[in-house]
C-alpha atoms as a printed R data frame, in Angstrom:
    type eleno elety resid chain resno       x       y       z
1   ATOM     1    CA   MET     A     1 -15.440   8.054   4.531
2   ATOM     2    CA   ASP     A     2 -18.928   7.988   2.981
3   ATOM     3    CA   ASN     A     3 -19.735   8.853  -0.630
4   ATOM     4    CA   GLU     A     4 -19.461  12.578   0.059
5   ATOM     5    CA   LEU     A     5 -16.195  12.226   1.946
6   ATOM     6    CA   GLU     A     6 -14.177   9.075   1.595
7   ATOM     7    CA   THR     A     7 -15.353   5.563   0.791
8   ATOM     8    CA   VAL     A     8 -14.324   3.016   3.398
9   ATOM     9    CA   GLN     A     9 -13.963  -0.382   1.901
10  ATOM    10    CA   GLU     A    10 -11.587  -3.248   1.443
11  ATOM    11    CA   THR     A    11 -10.976  -4.166  -2.178
12  ATOM    12    CA   LYS     A    12 -10.625  -7.846  -2.816
13  ATOM    13    CA   VAL     A    13  -8.630  -9.304  -5.681
14  ATOM    14    CA   GLU     A    14 -10.466  -9.922  -8.892
15  ATOM    15    CA   THR     A    15 -11.709 -13.464  -9.201
16  ATOM    16    CA   VAL     A    16  -9.561 -15.624 -11.440
17  ATOM    17    CA   GLN     A    17 -11.928 -17.575 -13.588
18  ATOM    18    CA   GLU     A    18 -11.427 -21.280 -14.335
19  ATOM    19    CA   ILE     A    19  -8.095 -21.487 -12.563
20  ATOM    20    CA   VAL     A    20  -8.595 -25.051 -11.416
21  ATOM    21    CA   LYS     A    21  -9.376 -27.821 -13.798
22  ATOM    22    CA   ALA     A    22 -10.697 -30.206 -11.178
23  ATOM    23    CA   PRO     A    23 -11.558 -33.871 -11.659
24  ATOM    24    CA   LYS     A    24 -15.180 -34.519 -12.367
25  ATOM    25    CA   LYS     A    25 -15.811 -35.680  -8.825
26  ATOM    26    CA   LYS     A    26 -15.001 -32.213  -7.484
27  ATOM    27    CA   SER     A    27 -18.039 -30.008  -7.195
28  ATOM    28    CA   ALA     A    28 -18.507 -26.842  -9.237
29  ATOM    29    CA   SER     A    29 -19.030 -24.889  -6.014
30  ATOM    30    CA   ALA     A    30 -15.651 -26.028  -4.687
31  ATOM    31    CA   LYS     A    31 -13.971 -24.911  -7.894
32  ATOM    32    CA   ARG     A    32 -15.613 -21.531  -7.654
33  ATOM    33    CA   LEU     A    33 -14.478 -21.200  -4.045
34  ATOM    34    CA   LEU     A    34 -10.819 -21.910  -4.868
35  ATOM    35    CA   SER     A    35 -11.040 -19.457  -7.739
36  ATOM    36    CA   THR     A    36 -12.470 -16.792  -5.492
37  ATOM    37    CA   ILE     A    37  -9.854 -17.110  -2.762
38  ATOM    38    CA   GLY     A    38  -6.886 -16.887  -5.125
39  ATOM    39    CA   ALA     A    39  -4.948 -13.892  -3.828
40  ATOM    40    CA   GLY     A    40  -3.760 -12.375  -7.092
41  ATOM    41    CA   VAL     A    41  -0.749 -12.827  -9.324
42  ATOM    42    CA   ILE     A    42   2.464 -12.148  -7.412
43  ATOM    43    CA   GLY     A    43   4.356  -9.298  -8.985
44  ATOM    44    CA   SER     A    44   2.937  -6.493 -11.055
45  ATOM    45    CA   VAL     A    45  -0.616  -7.103  -9.887
46  ATOM    46    CA   LEU     A    46   0.539  -6.267  -6.383
47  ATOM    47    CA   THR     A    47   2.173  -3.023  -7.443
48  ATOM    48    CA   LEU     A    48  -0.771  -1.932  -9.551
49  ATOM    49    CA   GLY     A    49  -3.461  -3.207  -7.217
50  ATOM    50    CA   VAL     A    50  -5.823  -1.050  -5.221
51  ATOM    51    CA   VAL     A    51  -6.328  -0.263  -1.579
52  ATOM    52    CA   ALA     A    52  -9.458   1.635  -2.536
53  ATOM    53    CA   ASN     A    53 -10.116   4.647  -0.319
54  ATOM    54    CA   THR     A    54  -9.386   2.633   2.805
55  ATOM    55    CA   ASP     A    55  -8.762   4.948   5.714
56  ATOM    56    CA   ILE     A    56 -10.318   2.703   8.342
57  ATOM    57    CA   LEU     A    57  -8.908  -0.812   8.254
58  ATOM    58    CA   GLN     A    58  -9.208  -3.757  10.571
59  ATOM    59    CA   ALA     A    59  -5.654  -4.579  11.597
60  ATOM    60    CA   SER     A    60  -3.877  -6.917  13.979
61  ATOM    61    CA   PRO     A    61  -0.222  -6.720  15.090
62  ATOM    62    CA   GLN     A    62   1.933  -9.480  13.599
63  ATOM    63    CA   GLY     A    63   5.479  -8.601  14.695
64  ATOM    64    CA   THR     A    64   7.860  -6.010  13.295
65  ATOM    65    CA   ILE     A    65   9.544  -5.163  10.032
66  ATOM    66    CA   PRO     A    66  12.830  -3.209  10.083
67  ATOM    67    CA   VAL     A    67  12.824   0.297   8.685
68  ATOM    68    CA   THR     A    68  15.257   0.821   5.848
69  ATOM    69    CA   ALA     A    69  17.014   4.189   6.025
70  ATOM    70    CA   PRO     A    70  18.169   5.907   2.831
71  ATOM    71    CA   SER     A    71  21.909   5.884   2.187
72  ATOM    72    CA   THR     A    72  21.984   9.677   1.717
73  ATOM    73    CA   PRO     A    73  19.810  12.478   3.135
74  ATOM    74    CA   TYR     A    74  16.830  13.413   1.003
75  ATOM    75    CA   ASN     A    75  17.471  16.606  -0.918
76  ATOM    76    CA   VAL     A    76  14.702  19.198  -0.739
77  ATOM    77    CA   GLN     A    77  14.975  22.662  -2.148
78  ATOM    78    CA   GLN     A    78  13.491  24.497   0.791
79  ATOM    79    CA   THR     A    79  11.801  23.881   4.092
80  ATOM    80    CA   THR     A    80   9.063  25.980   5.613
81  ATOM    81    CA   VAL     A    81   9.717  25.195   9.237
82  ATOM    82    CA   LYS     A    82  12.826  26.968  10.537
83  ATOM    83    CA   ASN     A    83  13.472  27.153  14.254
84  ATOM    84    CA   PRO     A    84   9.845  27.601  15.305
85  ATOM    85    CA   ALA     A    85   9.454  29.458  18.589
86  ATOM    86    CA   SER     A    86   6.296  27.552  19.508
87  ATOM    87    CA   LEU     A    87   4.045  24.740  18.413
88  ATOM    88    CA   ALA     A    88   1.690  27.283  16.851
89  ATOM    89    CA   ASP     A    89   4.566  28.774  14.853
90  ATOM    90    CA   MET     A    90   5.549  25.347  13.593
91  ATOM    91    CA   VAL     A    91   2.004  24.507  12.548
92  ATOM    92    CA   GLU     A    92   1.562  27.868  10.833
93  ATOM    93    CA   GLN     A    93   4.749  27.412   8.821
94  ATOM    94    CA   ALA     A    94   4.039  23.774   7.927
95  ATOM    95    CA   SER     A    95   0.381  24.111   6.939
96  ATOM    96    CA   SER     A    96   1.013  25.808   3.603
97  ATOM    97    CA   ALA     A    97   2.643  22.593   2.335
98  ATOM    98    CA   ILE     A    98  -0.363  20.412   3.269
99  ATOM    99    CA   VAL     A    99  -2.961  20.053   0.510
100 ATOM   100    CA   GLY     A   100  -6.413  18.561   0.118
101 ATOM   101    CA   ILE     A   101  -7.018  15.996  -2.613
102 ATOM   102    CA   VAL     A   102 -10.399  15.268  -4.179
103 ATOM   103    CA   ASN     A   103 -10.728  12.102  -6.249
104 ATOM   104    CA   TYR     A   104 -13.284  12.305  -9.049
105 ATOM   105    CA   LYS     A   105 -14.602   9.236 -10.861
106 ATOM   106    CA   SER     A   106 -17.152   8.797 -13.618
107 ATOM   107    CA   SER     A   107 -20.688   7.944 -12.614
108 ATOM   108    CA   GLY     A   108 -23.537   6.352 -14.469
109 ATOM   109    CA   ASN     A   109 -23.537   3.831 -17.303
110 ATOM   110    CA   ARG     A   110 -20.057   3.421 -18.727
111 ATOM   111    CA   PHE     A   111 -21.637   2.777 -22.153
112 ATOM   112    CA   ALA     A   112 -23.466   6.105 -22.111
113 ATOM   113    CA   GLN     A   113 -22.144   8.842 -24.356
114 ATOM   114    CA   ASN     A   114 -22.023  11.371 -21.554
115 ATOM   115    CA   THR     A   115 -20.708  10.469 -18.127
116 ATOM   116    CA   GLU     A   116 -20.236  12.875 -15.267
117 ATOM   117    CA   ALA     A   117 -17.217  12.891 -12.960
118 ATOM   118    CA   VAL     A   118 -18.354  12.924  -9.355
119 ATOM   119    CA   LYS     A   119 -16.464  13.195  -6.098
120 ATOM   120    CA   SER     A   120 -15.663   9.723  -4.825
121 ATOM   121    CA   GLY     A   121 -13.386  10.580  -1.925
122 ATOM   122    CA   THR     A   122 -11.078  13.106  -0.328
123 ATOM   123    CA   GLY     A   123  -7.728  12.925   1.357
124 ATOM   124    CA   SER     A   124  -4.576  14.873   2.104
125 ATOM   125    CA   GLY     A   125  -1.112  15.270   0.636
126 ATOM   126    CA   VAL     A   126   2.284  16.831   1.381
127 ATOM   127    CA   ILE     A   127   4.301  19.055  -0.964
128 ATOM   128    CA   TYR     A   128   7.859  17.812  -0.509
129 ATOM   129    CA   LYS     A   129   9.805  19.037  -3.540
130 ATOM   130    CA   ILE     A   130   9.841  21.834  -6.090
131 ATOM   131    CA   GLU     A   131  11.815  21.075  -9.222
132 ATOM   132    CA   GLY     A   132  11.686  23.311 -12.265
133 ATOM   133    CA   ASP     A   133   8.073  24.151 -13.034
134 ATOM   134    CA   LYS     A   134   6.672  21.249 -11.009
135 ATOM   135    CA   ALA     A   135   5.858  20.745  -7.354
136 ATOM   136    CA   TYR     A   136   5.743  17.168  -6.081
137 ATOM   137    CA   ILE     A   137   3.122  15.822  -3.664
138 ATOM   138    CA   VAL     A   138   3.215  12.555  -1.741
139 ATOM   139    CA   THR     A   139  -0.059  10.971  -0.644
140 ATOM   140    CA   ASN     A   140  -1.615   7.542  -0.144
141 ATOM   141    CA   ASN     A   141  -2.357   5.299  -3.094
142 ATOM   142    CA   HIS     A   142  -5.857   4.655  -1.769
143 ATOM   143    CA   VAL     A   143  -6.617   8.383  -1.841
144 ATOM   144    CA   ILE     A   144  -6.012   8.714  -5.592
145 ATOM   145    CA   ASP     A   145  -6.659   5.211  -6.878
146 ATOM   146    CA   GLY     A   146  -9.020   4.988  -9.826
147 ATOM   147    CA   GLY     A   147  -9.361   8.750 -10.072
148 ATOM   148    CA   GLU     A   148 -10.079  10.210 -13.494
149 ATOM   149    CA   LYS     A   149  -9.461  13.685 -12.126
150 ATOM   150    CA   LEU     A   150  -7.439  14.654  -9.056
151 ATOM   151    CA   GLU     A   151  -8.190  18.121  -7.733
152 ATOM   152    CA   ILE     A   152  -5.744  19.769  -5.348
153 ATOM   153    CA   SER     A   153  -6.895  22.383  -2.815
154 ATOM   154    CA   LEU     A   154  -4.197  24.563  -1.297
155 ATOM   155    CA   GLU     A   155  -4.152  26.524   1.939
156 ATOM   156    CA   SER     A   156  -4.402  29.735  -0.084
157 ATOM   157    CA   GLY     A   157  -7.785  28.645  -1.418
158 ATOM   158    CA   ASP     A   158  -6.431  28.001  -4.904
159 ATOM   159    CA   LYS     A   159  -7.432  24.825  -6.707
160 ATOM   160    CA   THR     A   160  -5.675  23.012  -9.518
161 ATOM   161    CA   THR     A   161  -5.518  19.606 -11.176
162 ATOM   162    CA   ALA     A   162  -2.736  17.143 -10.384
163 ATOM   163    CA   GLU     A   163  -0.995  14.671 -12.648
164 ATOM   164    CA   LEU     A   164  -0.210  11.168 -11.409
165 ATOM   165    CA   VAL     A   165   3.517  10.405 -11.498
166 ATOM   166    CA   GLY     A   166   3.521   6.981  -9.880
167 ATOM   167    CA   LYS     A   167   1.744   4.784  -7.350
168 ATOM   168    CA   ASP     A   168   2.279   1.597  -5.387
169 ATOM   169    CA   ALA     A   169  -0.541  -0.361  -3.779
170 ATOM   170    CA   LEU     A   170   1.575  -2.405  -1.372
171 ATOM   171    CA   SER     A   171   3.250   0.577   0.272
172 ATOM   172    CA   ASP     A   172   0.038   2.630  -0.147
173 ATOM   173    CA   LEU     A   173   1.991   5.578  -1.558
174 ATOM   174    CA   ALA     A   174   1.562   7.764  -4.631
175 ATOM   175    CA   VAL     A   175   3.315  10.780  -6.140
176 ATOM   176    CA   LEU     A   176   1.528  13.642  -7.892
177 ATOM   177    CA   THR     A   177   2.694  16.859  -9.528
178 ATOM   178    CA   ILE     A   178   1.119  20.292  -9.837
179 ATOM   179    CA   ASP     A   179   2.312  23.533 -11.400
180 ATOM   180    CA   ALA     A   180   5.030  24.964  -9.147
181 ATOM   181    CA   LYS     A   181   3.328  28.358  -9.089
182 ATOM   182    CA   TYR     A   182   0.763  26.937  -6.658
183 ATOM   183    CA   ALA     A   183   3.379  25.732  -4.156
184 ATOM   184    CA   LYS     A   184   4.387  28.354  -1.616
185 ATOM   185    CA   SER     A   185   6.641  26.019   0.382
186 ATOM   186    CA   VAL     A   186   7.696  22.416   0.904
187 ATOM   187    CA   LEU     A   187   8.200  20.237   3.951
188 ATOM   188    CA   GLU     A   188  11.417  18.431   4.808
189 ATOM   189    CA   PHE     A   189  11.584  14.775   5.712
190 ATOM   190    CA   GLY     A   190  12.963  13.849   9.115
191 ATOM   191    CA   ASN     A   191  14.686  10.627  10.177
192 ATOM   192    CA   SER     A   192  12.031   8.185  11.379
193 ATOM   193    CA   ASP     A   193  14.727   5.814  12.652
194 ATOM   194    CA   GLN     A   194  15.400   8.288  15.462
195 ATOM   195    CA   LEU     A   195  11.834   8.159  16.786
196 ATOM   196    CA   ARG     A   196  11.161   6.791  20.250
197 ATOM   197    CA   ALA     A   197   7.933   5.960  21.997
198 ATOM   198    CA   GLY     A   198   6.831   9.100  23.812
199 ATOM   199    CA   ASP     A   199   8.134  11.597  21.239
200 ATOM   200    CA   ALA     A   200   5.650  14.393  20.567
201 ATOM   201    CA   VAL     A   201   4.042  14.440  17.109
202 ATOM   202    CA   VAL     A   202   1.493  16.536  15.241
203 ATOM   203    CA   ALA     A   203  -0.850  15.369  12.457
204 ATOM   204    CA   ILE     A   204  -2.099  17.861   9.876
205 ATOM   205    CA   GLY     A   205  -4.708  16.954   7.274
206 ATOM   206    CA   ASN     A   206  -8.326  17.172   6.174
207 ATOM   207    CA   PRO     A   207 -10.448  14.838   8.305
208 ATOM   208    CA   LEU     A   208 -13.978  14.197   7.041
209 ATOM   209    CA   GLY     A   209 -13.369  16.255   3.903
210 ATOM   210    CA   LEU     A   210 -12.267  19.741   2.986
211 ATOM   211    CA   ASP     A   211 -14.771  21.408   5.335
212 ATOM   212    CA   PHE     A   212 -12.257  20.576   8.078
213 ATOM   213    CA   SER     A   213  -9.140  21.272   6.014
214 ATOM   214    CA   GLY     A   214  -5.932  22.029   7.872
215 ATOM   215    CA   THR     A   215  -7.038  20.303  11.050
216 ATOM   216    CA   VAL     A   216  -4.204  19.907  13.567
217 ATOM   217    CA   THR     A   217  -4.096  17.141  16.172
218 ATOM   218    CA   GLN     A   218  -1.346  16.461  18.680
219 ATOM   219    CA   GLY     A   219  -0.161  13.311  20.400
220 ATOM   220    CA   ILE     A   220   2.828  11.116  20.951
221 ATOM   221    CA   VAL     A   221   4.523   8.217  19.218
222 ATOM   222    CA   SER     A   222   2.862   5.216  20.814
223 ATOM   223    CA   ALA     A   223   5.174   2.663  19.196
224 ATOM   224    CA   VAL     A   224   7.725   2.439  16.399
225 ATOM   225    CA   ASN     A   225   8.189  -0.418  13.937
226 ATOM   226    CA   ARG     A   226   4.656  -1.672  14.462
227 ATOM   227    CA   ALA     A   227   3.605  -4.356  11.971
228 ATOM   228    CA   ILE     A   228  -0.063  -4.624  11.011
229 ATOM   229    CA   ASN     A   229  -1.950  -6.606   8.400
230 ATOM   230    CA   VAL     A   230  -3.903  -4.640   5.823
231 ATOM   231    CA   HIS     A   231  -6.016  -5.737   2.887
232 ATOM   232    CA   THR     A   232  -4.854  -4.918  -0.635
233 ATOM   233    CA   SER     A   233  -6.288  -5.915  -3.979
234 ATOM   234    CA   ALA     A   234  -3.773  -8.760  -4.049
235 ATOM   235    CA   GLY     A   235  -4.594 -10.139  -0.617
236 ATOM   236    CA   GLU     A   236  -3.216  -9.300   2.800
237 ATOM   237    CA   TRP     A   237   0.036  -7.388   3.221
238 ATOM   238    CA   GLU     A   238   2.016  -6.588   6.337
239 ATOM   239    CA   MET     A   239   2.917  -2.901   6.658
240 ATOM   240    CA   ASN     A   240   5.569  -1.411   8.919
241 ATOM   241    CA   VAL     A   241   4.130   1.707  10.548
242 ATOM   242    CA   ILE     A   242   4.485   4.289  13.301
243 ATOM   243    CA   GLN     A   243   1.692   4.044  15.859
244 ATOM   244    CA   THR     A   244   0.404   7.319  17.291
245 ATOM   245    CA   ASP     A   245  -2.442   8.516  19.501
246 ATOM   246    CA   ALA     A   246  -2.737  11.778  17.537
247 ATOM   247    CA   ALA     A   247  -6.284  11.757  16.148
248 ATOM   248    CA   ILE     A   248  -6.338  10.443  12.572
249 ATOM   249    CA   ASN     A   249  -9.692  10.218  10.818
250 ATOM   250    CA   PRO     A   250 -10.992   9.507   7.310
251 ATOM   251    CA   GLY     A   251  -9.623  12.301   5.128
252 ATOM   252    CA   ASN     A   252  -6.326  12.497   7.029
253 ATOM   253    CA   SER     A   253  -4.918   9.853   4.695
254 ATOM   254    CA   GLY     A   254  -1.819  11.145   2.918
255 ATOM   255    CA   GLY     A   255  -1.283  13.997   5.369
256 ATOM   256    CA   ALA     A   256   1.814  14.664   7.422
257 ATOM   257    CA   LEU     A   257   2.853  13.325  10.792
258 ATOM   258    CA   LEU     A   258   5.369  15.920  12.023
259 ATOM   259    CA   ASN     A   259   7.986  15.911  14.755
260 ATOM   260    CA   SER     A   260   8.537  18.899  17.037
261 ATOM   261    CA   ALA     A   261  10.936  20.430  14.503
262 ATOM   262    CA   GLY     A   262   8.237  20.434  11.829
263 ATOM   263    CA   GLN     A   263   9.798  17.650   9.790
264 ATOM   264    CA   VAL     A   264   7.696  14.932   8.146
265 ATOM   265    CA   ILE     A   265   8.451  11.687   9.944
266 ATOM   266    CA   GLY     A   266   5.439   9.798   8.609
267 ATOM   267    CA   ILE     A   267   2.595   9.832   6.076
268 ATOM   268    CA   ASN     A   268  -0.708   9.204   7.840
269 ATOM   269    CA   SER     A   269  -2.403   6.169   6.374
270 ATOM   270    CA   LEU     A   270  -4.513   3.998   8.684
271 ATOM   271    CA   LYS     A   271  -6.512   3.739  11.848
272 ATOM   272    CA   ILE     A   272  -8.195   0.869  13.652
273 ATOM   273    CA   SER     A   273 -11.949   1.251  13.834
274 ATOM   274    CA   GLU     A   274 -13.579  -1.013  16.376
275 ATOM   275    CA   SER     A   275 -16.114  -0.359  19.075
276 ATOM   276    CA   GLY     A   276 -14.362   0.931  22.161
277 ATOM   277    CA   VAL     A   277 -11.023   1.481  20.403
278 ATOM   278    CA   GLU     A   278  -9.526   4.973  20.347
279 ATOM   279    CA   GLY     A   279  -6.143   6.518  19.674
280 ATOM   280    CA   LEU     A   280  -4.771   3.841  17.343
281 ATOM   281    CA   GLY     A   281  -3.577   5.649  14.234
282 ATOM   282    CA   PHE     A   282  -0.725   4.669  11.955
283 ATOM   283    CA   ALA     A   283   1.686   6.421   9.619
284 ATOM   284    CA   ILE     A   284   4.179   5.121   7.053
285 ATOM   285    CA   PRO     A   285   7.705   5.973   8.319
286 ATOM   286    CA   SER     A   286   9.560   8.672   6.383
287 ATOM   287    CA   ASN     A   287  12.619   6.471   5.909
288 ATOM   288    CA   GLU     A   288  10.451   4.002   4.019
289 ATOM   289    CA   VAL     A   289   8.605   6.721   2.121
290 ATOM   290    CA   ILE     A   290  11.714   8.426   0.711
291 ATOM   291    CA   PRO     A   291  13.236   5.643  -1.438
292 ATOM   292    CA   LEU     A   292   9.821   4.513  -2.651
293 ATOM   293    CA   ILE     A   293   8.692   7.924  -3.885
294 ATOM   294    CA   GLU     A   294  12.088   8.465  -5.502
295 ATOM   295    CA   GLU     A   295  11.649   5.233  -7.457
296 ATOM   296    CA   MET     A   296   8.071   6.112  -8.385
297 ATOM   297    CA   THR     A   297   9.223   9.527  -9.597
298 ATOM   298    CA   LEU     A   298  11.834   7.908 -11.855
299 ATOM   299    CA   HIS     A   299   9.886   4.868 -13.070
300 ATOM   300    CA   GLY     A   300   6.213   5.386 -12.244
301 ATOM   301    CA   GLN     A   301   6.153   2.278 -10.067
302 ATOM   302    CA   VAL     A   302   8.191   0.230  -7.615
303 ATOM   303    CA   GLU     A   303  10.130  -2.624  -9.175
304 ATOM   304    CA   ARG     A   304   9.631  -5.964  -7.463
305 ATOM   305    CA   PRO     A   305  10.391  -9.589  -8.326
306 ATOM   306    CA   TYR     A   306   7.675 -11.249 -10.382
307 ATOM   307    CA   ILE     A   307   6.768 -14.932 -10.155
308 ATOM   308    CA   GLY     A   308   3.427 -15.131 -11.916
309 ATOM   309    CA   ILE     A   309   1.246 -17.129  -9.521
310 ATOM   310    CA   GLY     A   310  -1.954 -16.560  -7.593
311 ATOM   311    CA   LEU     A   311  -2.123 -17.822  -4.020
312 ATOM   312    CA   ALA     A   312  -4.716 -19.300  -1.698
313 ATOM   313    CA   ASP     A   313  -4.334 -19.729   2.052
314 ATOM   314    CA   LEU     A   314  -4.608 -23.418   2.956
315 ATOM   315    CA   ALA     A   315  -7.112 -22.551   5.676
316 ATOM   316    CA   GLN     A   316  -9.476 -21.301   2.970
317 ATOM   317    CA   VAL     A   317  -9.031 -24.204   0.571
318 ATOM   318    CA   PRO     A   318 -11.776 -26.889   0.541
319 ATOM   319    CA   PRO     A   319 -10.512 -30.133   2.135
320 ATOM   320    CA   MET     A   320 -11.148 -32.044  -1.092
321 ATOM   321    CA   TYR     A   321  -8.177 -30.257  -2.643
322 ATOM   322    CA   LEU     A   322  -5.911 -31.301   0.217
323 ATOM   323    CA   GLN     A   323  -6.915 -34.937   0.606
324 ATOM   324    CA   HIS     A   324  -3.645 -36.257  -0.869
325 ATOM   325    CA   LEU     A   325  -1.397 -33.877   1.065
326 ATOM   326    CA   PRO     A   326   0.745 -35.749   3.651
327 ATOM   327    CA   GLN     A   327  -0.504 -35.286   7.208
328 ATOM   328    CA   GLU     A   328   2.855 -33.939   8.371
329 ATOM   329    CA   VAL     A   329   2.366 -30.853   6.171
330 ATOM   330    CA   LYS     A   330   0.838 -28.298   8.530
331 ATOM   331    CA   GLY     A   331   1.384 -25.067   6.612
332 ATOM   332    CA   GLY     A   332   1.894 -23.631   3.171
333 ATOM   333    CA   VAL     A   333   0.024 -21.907   0.373
334 ATOM   334    CA   MET     A   334  -1.762 -23.360  -2.620
335 ATOM   335    CA   VAL     A   335  -1.101 -22.140  -6.160
336 ATOM   336    CA   ALA     A   336  -4.510 -20.960  -7.344
337 ATOM   337    CA   SER     A   337  -3.480 -19.657 -10.768
338 ATOM   338    CA   VAL     A   338  -0.406 -19.521 -12.992
339 ATOM   339    CA   ASP     A   339   0.469 -16.983 -15.663
340 ATOM   340    CA   PRO     A   340   1.618 -19.292 -18.493
341 ATOM   341    CA   LEU     A   341   4.045 -16.670 -19.821
342 ATOM   342    CA   SER     A   342   5.643 -16.039 -16.436
343 ATOM   343    CA   ALA     A   343   8.728 -17.609 -14.877
344 ATOM   344    CA   ALA     A   344   6.485 -19.881 -12.802
345 ATOM   345    CA   GLY     A   345   4.571 -21.003 -15.870
346 ATOM   346    CA   LYS     A   346   7.754 -21.768 -17.782
347 ATOM   347    CA   THR     A   347   9.426 -23.689 -14.961
348 ATOM   348    CA   GLY     A   348   6.623 -26.036 -14.029
349 ATOM   349    CA   LEU     A   349   4.702 -24.625 -11.056
350 ATOM   350    CA   ALA     A   350   1.123 -25.783 -11.455
351 ATOM   351    CA   VAL     A   351  -2.330 -25.038 -10.118
352 ATOM   352    CA   GLU     A   352  -2.993 -26.932  -6.846
353 ATOM   353    CA   ASP     A   353   0.714 -27.189  -5.998
354 ATOM   354    CA   VAL     A   354   1.233 -26.480  -2.297
355 ATOM   355    CA   ILE     A   355   4.310 -24.339  -1.597
356 ATOM   356    CA   THR     A   356   5.807 -25.061   1.819
357 ATOM   357    CA   ALA     A   357   9.234 -23.357   1.590
358 ATOM   358    CA   ILE     A   358  11.398 -20.991  -0.451
359 ATOM   359    CA   ASN     A   359  15.168 -21.436  -0.329
360 ATOM   360    CA   GLY     A   360  14.701 -23.632   2.722
361 ATOM   361    CA   THR     A   361  12.613 -21.078   4.651
362 ATOM   362    CA   ASP     A   362   9.183 -22.361   5.696
363 ATOM   363    CA   ILE     A   363   6.210 -20.543   4.195
364 ATOM   364    CA   THR     A   364   2.893 -20.809   6.017
365 ATOM   365    CA   SER     A   365   0.793 -18.035   4.457
366 ATOM   366    CA   PRO     A   366   0.553 -15.825   1.358
367 ATOM   367    CA   THR     A   367   1.746 -12.862   3.452
368 ATOM   368    CA   GLU     A   368   4.906 -14.728   4.449
369 ATOM   369    CA   LEU     A   369   5.589 -15.649   0.838
370 ATOM   370    CA   ARG     A   370   5.258 -12.044  -0.315
371 ATOM   371    CA   LYS     A   371   7.424 -10.762   2.521
372 ATOM   372    CA   PHE     A   372  10.162 -13.251   1.750
373 ATOM   373    CA   LEU     A   373   9.961 -12.545  -1.964
374 ATOM   374    CA   TYR     A   374  10.189  -8.771  -1.630
375 ATOM   375    CA   SER     A   375  12.597  -8.504   1.291
376 ATOM   376    CA   GLN     A   376  14.989 -11.413   0.720
377 ATOM   377    CA   LEU     A   377  15.086 -11.732  -3.072
378 ATOM   378    CA   LYS     A   378  15.621  -9.469  -6.044
379 ATOM   379    CA   VAL     A   379  15.054  -9.526  -9.785
380 ATOM   380    CA   GLY     A   380  17.382 -12.062 -11.410
381 ATOM   381    CA   ASP     A   381  17.700 -14.292  -8.357
382 ATOM   382    CA   THR     A   382  16.865 -17.976  -8.624
383 ATOM   383    CA   ALA     A   383  14.457 -19.129  -5.916
384 ATOM   384    CA   THR     A   384  14.034 -22.794  -5.017
385 ATOM   385    CA   PHE     A   385  10.412 -23.641  -4.218
386 ATOM   386    CA   THR     A   386   9.593 -26.707  -2.123
387 ATOM   387    CA   VAL     A   387   6.174 -27.911  -3.222
388 ATOM   388    CA   TYR     A   388   3.818 -30.834  -2.786
389 ATOM   389    CA   ARG     A   389   1.939 -31.985  -5.862
390 ATOM   390    CA   GLY     A   390  -0.564 -34.213  -4.194
391 ATOM   391    CA   ALA     A   391   1.587 -36.521  -2.079
392 ATOM   392    CA   GLN     A   392   4.697 -36.015  -4.220
393 ATOM   393    CA   LEU     A   393   7.431 -33.716  -2.877
394 ATOM   394    CA   LYS     A   394   9.184 -31.630  -5.534
395 ATOM   395    CA   THR     A   395  11.677 -28.761  -5.748
396 ATOM   396    CA   ILE     A   396  11.315 -26.243  -8.557
397 ATOM   397    CA   ASP     A   397  13.812 -23.489  -9.363
398 ATOM   398    CA   VAL     A   398  12.332 -20.212 -10.595
399 ATOM   399    CA   THR     A   399  14.416 -17.314 -11.908
400 ATOM   400    CA   LEU     A   400  12.640 -14.140 -10.825
401 ATOM   401    CA   THR     A   401  11.785 -11.563 -13.454
402 ATOM   402    CA   SER     A   402  10.698  -7.947 -13.011
403 ATOM   403    CA   ASN     A   403   7.139  -6.789 -12.609
404 ATOM   404    CA   LYS     A   404   8.021  -3.957 -15.025
405 ATOM   405    CA   THR     A   405   8.200  -6.372 -17.917
406 ATOM   406    CA   THR     A   406   4.481  -7.076 -17.418
407 ATOM   407    CA   THR     A   407   3.385  -3.435 -17.461
408 ATOM   408    CA   GLU     A   408   5.654  -1.607 -19.911
């Protein structure tokens, strides 16, 4: 998406300054390089980080991640799609719950007395719940991130302003609310675990901005449980997604991927944009969306274990920092920064330590470390880190705290 529609970019993590106190013989340029490639503090930075307006991402399959189904069916108050007689009937009934989202940000000099909010991007959203005087909308985090004003456009032509309830950069999901009087209907979530390759699906959203609002595209499920790498503000993250050949374009982000019954089985999020590549769109499965948006609605964020370290991939670390590492060490991640008040800081993890395993499981990349941390461990657990400090092998036990303690 361009400036008028949706900015396509990959947001890198903020540079951690002076994270390595190197010996004098190490060059200043090498220190700057290690600082730059630090992948962010593990924990709250990941949950509050940005995938800024990224509809078109370069992605490569890396295996699969299991979909976690909710223990109980999601409770919605009403559903628009009831026994549609045709595809057109289904689309007509579902479309009133699909909204357009315009993200406005301030322009000009931030020190000026008067700044003007300008449109920085557009996307889509799905009304999924009406509760009291509020209607709840799920969308992508990258659609709303950094917005000072979020304008909602409804099928009726009405416009209103949304309030942010919660967001999560890693899952690329966000929850908004609007006054319930603007919501004519909601959409029900389906069970994404029941999807099979070849199932028919429909995508509804606002590709290329609101001029094409309510665009409907049809296709099939190309694959389920597809794992792709995406860039977040905290480094790379592996997302579990539904692959579809239904056309998904910039502006479709946050819109609905529907099954033939008109149920939401995915939230459209990504596509691969390369020369000669077509029909590779991706949606976040509904069974992953449901528990995450419930937690965001209750707490404003997704709770995850917090360590308090920044990471650098060994492949990106200058050789001078690895000269004392034993030759038999072929993989791992380097600690690029440490929050001194975090569990890592209090238990002895240090800058330039190379982590090679957690609880006996080999770690070869920052993505693997994050995946293990968030899928195998929980707040309060004690994790045993195998690290090399130069040539010395050490084990360090870290009791994991909550990312919430760093943001509340």
